[in-house]
Structures are given as C-alpha cells and as structure tokens.
N, C-alpha and C positions, 0 to 999 in steps of 0.2 A: 223771902219775907212777904207776908200777905198784907196788902194795903187795904184799909177799910173803904167801903163804898162811899161813906160820907165825905172822906177827904178828896176822893177823885171827883165826886159830883160838884164840890165847891169850886175846884179849879176849872172844871169844864164849863161852868156857868159864866165865867169871866169872858168878855168878848175882846177881840183884838182886831185892829185894822192892818191889813197887809197890802202894801203897794208893790206892784210888779210891772216891769217893762218887758214886753215881748219883742223879739227880733222881727223886723219888717224888711221885706225884699224890695228891690228897686230903689227909687229915689225918695220914697216916702219916709217920714219920721217913724220912730218906734211907737208901738201901741202901748199906752199906759193904762192899767186897770187897778181898781181897789177892791178888796174883799174884806168882809167882816165875818170872822169865824170864831168859834170857841176853841180852847186849847186842844181838845181832843180831836179837832178837825185839821190841825196843822199838818200832820203827816200826809193825809190824803191830798190836801191843797198843794203842798210842796211837790209831791210826786206828779200831780197833774201839770203844774207850772213847768217843772223840769222837763216833762215829755214834750212841751211845746217850745222849749228853748228860752222860756222867759227867765228873767233875773229878778231876784228880790231887791227892791229899793229900800224899803223900811218896814219895820214892824213895831206897832205901838198899841197901847191899850186904847180900846174904842172910846172916843170922846176926849182923849188927851190932846193937849195943845199941839203936840208933835205929830199927830196923825196927819198924813198927807192926802191931799186931794189929787186927782189926775193932773190938774194944772200945776200943782206944786211938785210933782214927781219928776219934772225935767231936771237935768243936772243942776244941783243946788249949790248956793254959796257955802263956804266952809263953816259959817256960823250957825249950824244946826246940830250941836253936839248930842242932842237927845237921840238922834237916829242911830248913831254908831253903837252905843251900848245896847240898845234894844235889839239890833240885828245880831250882835255878838251873842247875846243871851239866848236868843232863839236858836242860833246855829249850833251852840253847844248842846242844847237839849234835843235838837233834831238834826243830826249831821246829814249832809247831803249824800244821798245814796248813788252809787255809780249806776248809770242806766243799764237795765236788763241784767243786773248782777246775779239775780236768782234764776235765770233761764237755764234749764238743763242742757248740758253739752257733753258729748262723747261718753255717755253712760256705758256704751259698748263699743269696743275698738276692733279693728280687723283681726288681731290675733285671738281675741276672745269675743266673737260675735254672739248676738242673741239668736236663738233658733226659733223663728216665728213660723206659724202654720197658715198656709193660704186657706181662706174661708170662702172666697168668691173671686171670679175672674170673668168679666163680661164686657162686650163691646160698647163703646160710647157713640159709635157712628150710626148714621141712618143709611138707607139704600142710596147708592149713587155717590157715596163719599169717596175721597181719595185716601189711600193708605189704610193703616190699621192702628186703632187706639183703644186700649183696654183700661177698665177700672178694676184694680186689684186690691183686695183687702187681706190683711194679715192679723192673726190672733196673737196678742202680746201677753197673754195670761202666763203666769208661772215664773216670770222673770224675777231674779233676785240680784240686784235691785230691779224694780219695775222700770221698763223703758217708757219714760214720760216725755212729752214734747208739747210745744205750743204752736199756734198758728204762725205760718211764715217760715218754719224750719224745714230741714231736709233730713232724710235718712240714707244710709248707704246699703246697697245690695251687692253681695258677692255671689256671682253665678257659679253653678257647679261646673266642673270640668277644668281643663288645662289649656293654656295658650299654645301657640306654635312652637314655643321653646320648652314645652313640657312643664311649665310652672303654673300654679293655681291662678285663675283669673283675678284681676284686681277689682276692687269695688267700684261701682258707679253710684253717683249721687242723684237722688230724685226728690223733687219738691213734694212735700206732703200735701195731700188733697183733702184730708179730713181735719176736723177740729180736734182739740185736745181730748174731747170726750169720745171721739170715734164716730163713725156713721151710725153705730147702734146706740150711741149715747151712754155706753156702760163703762167707758174709760179703759177698755182693754183691747182696742184694735187700732190699726193705722191703715190708711188707704193711699194708693198712688194712682196717678193718671199717666199711662205710659204709651208713647207712640213707638212703633217698631221702626227703627232706623234702617233705611235701605238706600243704596246708591250704586252707581256703576264705577268700577275702577278704571285705570288707564287702559286696560286690555278689553274693556267693554263688558266685563263680567258683572253680574248682579251680586252685590254684597249686602248682607244683613247684619245689623248690630248684634254683638254677642249677648249682652245683658238684656237689651230690649226684647230680643227674640225669645230669650229664656223666660222672661216675665210674661210676655204676651201668650206664650204656649203653656204656661204652668197650670197644673191641675189642682183643684181644691184638695186639701189634705197634705200637700207637699210641704216639707220643712225647708225653710229658706234662711240663709245667714244674713242677719241685719245688723248694721252698725249705726252709731249716732245716739241722739240726734245732733245736728250741727247747724250753725248759722244764727246770726243776730241781725243781719242786714234787712230782712223783710218783716220784722215784727211790727205789729200794730201799736199805736200809742194807747196808753191807758185812758186817755181823755174820752169820755162818752160823747162829748160835743164836737169831736174832731171831724173834719171833712176828709174823705178818702177818694182820690182819683186813681183809677186802676187802668193800666195799659197792658193788654195781654194778647199774645198770638199762640195758637195751638195749645200744647200742653202747658204753656206758661199760665194757663188759667188755674192751675192747681192751687197756688196760694190764695188767689182771689176767691176761689170757692170757699176756702176755709174762713176768710174774712166775712163773706156774705152769709154763710151759715151761722157764724157767731152773731152777726148783727140781726138777722131776720128770721131764723128758725125759732118758733115759739118755745120748743122744749130746750133749745140751746139758751135762750134768754133766761129761762127759769133756772137752768143749771149754772149759769155764769154769775148771776148776781151783778150783771153788767148790762146796762140798757143803752144801746146806741141811739143817740138823738141828733147826730149830725147828718151830713149829706154824703152819699156814696155814689160814684159815677164810674161805671165800667165801660171801657172801650175794648171790644173784642174783635180780633182779626181772624179770618178763616178763608180758605179758598172757595168753599161752597157752603150753602146752607146746611147740607147734610154733615158737614164737618164741625158745626158749632157744638161745643161740648157743654153739657149741663144746661142747655138752652131753656128747657122747660122750667127748670128751677128758677132761673133768672127772670124769666117772663112772669112767673108767679110772684116773685118778690116785688117786681115793678108794679104789678097790679095791686098787691096788698099794701105796699108802702110807697105810694106815689110821691109823697112829700120828702122821702128820705133816699130813694133809690132811682137811678136813671141808667138805662142800658142802651148803648150805641154800638151798632155792628158795622164792620167793614168786611164785605164779602168780595174778594178780589175778582173772582171769575164770573160774578153775576151782577155787580154794580159798577157804575162808572163815576170817576171823580169829575171835578169841574172842568178839567181839560179833555175829557173824553177817554182818558186812560183807565186802567184798572183801579178799583177803590181799595186803598190800603189804609192801615190804621193811622198813618201820619196825615193822610188826606182828611180824615175825620177830625184829627187834632186841629188842623188848619181851619176847618169849617167852624169849629167851636172855640177858636183861639181867644176871643174876647171874654167869653164866659169862664174858660179855664184860667186865664190870668186874673180875672176878678176873684176867683177862688184862691189862687196861689198867693195873692196879696194879703189874704187872711192868714195870720200866723198859726191858725189851727188846722190848716190844710196840709195833707201829706200826699205825695205822689209815689205810686208803686208801678214798676215796669218789669215784666217777666216774659221770656220767650226766647226765640232765636236771636243770637247776637246781631244778625243782619238787620234787625229792626231798629237798632240804636241810631245809626246815621240818619235814617229817615225821620225819626222822632226829633233828633237834634236839629235837623234842617227845618222842620215844621215849627219847633219852639223858637228857633232863631228868628224866623220870619214873623211869628206872632209877637215876640217880644219887641222887635224893631217897630212894629206898627204902634206900639205903646211908648216908643222912645226909650226902650230898655235894651241892654246888651245881655243876651242869653249866656255868653261866655263868662260874664261876671256873675250873673244871677244864679246859675246852676250851682257853682261852688258854695254860694251863700246858703242855698237850700240844703245842700249836702251837709254843711257844717252844722246847720240847725237841726239835723236828723229828720229832714222832711222830704228828701229825695232818695228813693230806695230802688236799686236796680239789681236784678239777678238774671243774667242772660247766659246762653251756653252755645 
C-alpha cells in the first residue's frame, strides 16, 4: 500500500518529548536526559539510546502535562498513569531491535569458502624493526552472495597444504584492517594486518606459524580460501557523539585502524553518511618505533583533527616508565588514569582492547590502581561496563 506524502508529513510535524536514563558506572547516579523529536526521528533516537545502554523512561507529546523534565525522571510515584500508556504506544510502533541484529555473519563457511584473490602484499615495518608484519589485500569481487563485513569483524583464512596428519589445514581468524568499503573505497576488497608467528620449541628449533607464514609469503594473483565474516564483540556504536578509547599492541591495531579510517578519512566520511563528533584516543604499544604500524596515518589524523583524536605510544625498548623500567601500554594507562576514568564515567564512552592475551593482566592491574585512586572497585566496575556493551576485548 502506498501512503501519501501529505499523511506522513502531518505525523512527522508533531513533536514528542522522550526522557531516557543512561547507565552510570561507579557510585554516581544515572544520567537523565530529555529529547524533543518528531515521529520520523523515533527510530534513529531509539537506536542511538540503545547503543549507549540508556533506558526510555517516558514518551509524551511535547508540551503535554505529562512531559518529564530531567528532575522529574528519577523513579516516580505510581500516580502518573499518563506515562505508561504513552510508552506502550511508542513501543508497539517501534519495537526494540536486538543490538547488531543486521550484522553479516558466516556468509562463507569452511566447507564452502569464498575464493579471494590477493591484490597486494607489502611490509608495514621500517628498517630496524623486529619480526615481520605484512599488509595483505584480497579482491572479493564475484561473490554470490557478496562477502560483506563491517568494522571490528574478522575473517578466516584456510592455508593451502596439509598438516602432519595429512589433513587439510584448519582456518585461522584474523581481525580485518579495512573499513567496509575496503582500502580502495570500492566495497570489493578486504585487508589484513598479519605478523609472522615465530618461536623456538622445546628442542630449540625455530618454528614458524603455518598460516601467518603462508600469508606473509603470498604473491599477488594467488587465490585464497576465505570464510566469515565473524564477530560482534568489537563493533563500533552507531552514536556519532560516542567517545572511543582504544588499547592496542602489535597487529591488534587492525580493528582500531578501521575505526579511525571510518572516523577521519574524508572519502570514508562521504561514503558513510556518518560524521564522528566524539573523542577518540588510541594507546598503541610496540617494541620499537620501527614497529609502529600505520603510524603516519595516525599522526596525520592527530594533526588534522586535534579536537577529536589523541595518539599515545608506549615503545617498550626505547622509553622508560616512571619506575625506570620498560614502557608498556599499561604504564601509559596509569599515567593518564584520571583522564581515562573521567571519560569512562560518561555513558557515551566505549573502551576497545585488542592484541596479545598477555596484555590483559597488565591493563587490569593499571585499571585497578586507577579506579582505587577514585574510590572505585575495578572488579565491580568492569562487569558493569561489559553489561552496558561499553567494554570490548579481543585478544589472542
């Protein structure tokens, strides 16, 4: 049925007052805010509030006696019957959507992988760096269905060959390092940031990772088995005014690169129809300056968007912490603890951590000390943030 423009315009001109209460961490009370919107703006507002963990307290026609002010939105006496019918009416016309319900997952599975083609493979390290890290891009054209993904997801790679038992190698998951539009902004590529795994076994032999070596050595034009995408843990909130704190070591920078490109690359901004207005703060850990990945890009964003982006490095073999030891990312967190917690107390702030699993205890220790300095218990605070979908961790 086609609805006339006149009918919809009349509904959209009516204004409504929405009162919402956002979750607050620590001992502080909830944050209560009011919004005045037209009916055609309900969906966008509810989606934004849901992403921050806020709850709708009441919805009324603007100017009605039942419209609530922030002061009136604290738990109210039972004698305000006008609020319940209004809330019920809006809920029925705009049902609450499950978070990230429309995110693509497992479009391609191990038994039926997509065959992507390598288009480029180049080193991300400078002279004097430790190890080997490559930026690898795959062409996704021709897929039916198209392999689509969004920032914060991962894909699986199935390396060629067989294991010691004569069976095909199993897939390995890698965090995606490109935005949904790809590095070429044409929506038909995906990029990875891959470090070659190397270690010595009990016999003292040098061992190299199967899949990481396969990828680091791969030549443009090679066909590769790709699965996925997978993951909803590291997705960005839809709120353009959100604050994003990022803690990364090594190739854990991959999802952070996607966020920052989405936020600050001019052509990405045009393609997204999404304008980031909050504050983004990246803490990056590396053993040497030569091992800092995508460093030039981040320095450029910091220069171009000084009010929105901050870049803090922890270079363990070149910098010292306050105790004279090596500078690790947890030391930087301690240095800036007061500022970090001031941001965390804002319900619009999300924290993302990605890298080696060994970074987690150090970050936990730093956050515990920082919270204690403010009279807070990190062991209680972190689950609150997690429940509010504001604490995101992906380590390996």
